[in-house]
C-alpha positions, 0 to 999 in steps of 0.5 A, a space after each residue: 500906603 503912606 499919605 503925606 498931605 495930599 500925596 499918597 505913596 506905596 514906597 516909604 523910601 524917599 531918595 535925593 538927586 544930588 552928588 551922583 557921578 553922572 545923571 545916568 547913574 542917578 537915573 538908574 539908582 532912582 529906578 531900582 530904589 523903587 522910590 516914588 518921591 524924589 527930592 531936588 535941592 533948588 538952591 544947590 542943584 545945578 539945573 544944567 551941567 557943563 555939557 548943557 544937560 538938564 537934571 530934570 531931563 533925567 527924571 520921569 515926572 510921570 513916574 516920580 513926584 518931585 519934592 523941592 527942598 531948601 537945602 543950603 538955606 540958613 535963615 527963614 527968609 532965605 528958605 521961604 524965598 527958595 521954597 517959592 522959587 521951587 514952586 514956580 519951577 514945578 508950576 511951569 512943569 505942571 508937576 503935581 508936587 508944586 504945592 509942597 516943600 521939604 524945609 531945611 533951615 540950617 544953623 551953621 555949615 559945619 554941623 548942618 544941624 537945623 536952627 530951631 527958631 528959624 525953622 519954626 518961623 519958616 514953617 509958619 510962613 510957608 503954611 500960611 502961604 499954602 505949602 504942605 511943609 515936610 520939615 527937617 529937624 533935630 531929634 528933639 521931641 519938643 521941637 518936633 511937636 512944635 513944628 507939627 502944631 505950626 502946621 507941618 504935614 510931616 516932621 523929619 527928625 535926623 538920624 544923625 548929621 547930614 551926610 555923616 553915615 552914622 546911622 540912628 544915633 539916638 533911637 530913644 529920641 526918635 521913639 519919643 518924637 513919634 510918641 509926641 507926634 502921633 498922640 491922638 493922630 496915629 497916622 501923622 507921618 514921621 520920616 527919618 531924614 539924614 545920616 543913613 550910611 548903610 541898608 542896616 540903618 534904614 532897617 533899624 529906622 523902620 523897625 522903630 516904627 517911623 513911616 519912611 526914610 529919606 536919604 541921598 549920600 548913602 546911595 549917591 556916594 556908595 562905591 556901587 550906587 545901583 546895588 546900594 539903591 536896591 539894598 536900601 529898597 529891600 531894607 526899607 521893606 524888611 524893616 517895615 514888615 519887621 515892625 508890623 510883625 512885632 518883635 519878641 521881647 529881649 530877655 536876659 537869659 536863654 529860652 529854648 527854641 524847641 521846648 521839652 514839654 510835649 515833645 515826641 519820644 
């Protein structure tokens, strides 16, 4: 089980709700992914489409915990305002996730990389305001540690730029982030967020020992989102099992899988 703040999940895959060709496709992909927590971009997401249909009508709030996110915000003030708006929306729905937020505070529209200073400032404000903050950041270990010290309930380093599909570009940085964040607190949640393109990327992330993976574009923009969602589910589970099992050390030379000593003749 994975505990983040006051929430507990059995699935370690977190899935977004944007960019799907239809609400029906999104609904099927969410179902097959096995995810128990899904993110909704309060600022970017159209709550009603051209036909007057509402996104939330296609999300079973008894099954999923909704994690509002501040995607598209470029300052601490803007991110805080959107986070509070998301809380109000979920409060009206009676959703149990109303006290938390996935914080994104971006530096520019080209890279979509987070602005460290604005992200730290927003984290401090939201924590004081009673939010459980899951914060998107770069893979800089020092920034990650600072965000934890600000009171974030989870830190979410990027595997690579949002929507790029490049996978885990700097696994060593992720490892150091975990070392810094889990020092004296082995259960502190570290979740890779952004950049995943294929199921193998999810498996690699989980084999590093992170506690979960959050993704959206890799499923929503796949040629077949439904089967990709299933692939992501299996990859998350397989990567976690691989990490817990303990891989063999890498060696320069071969080692026979059937040693000669003790063989039957």
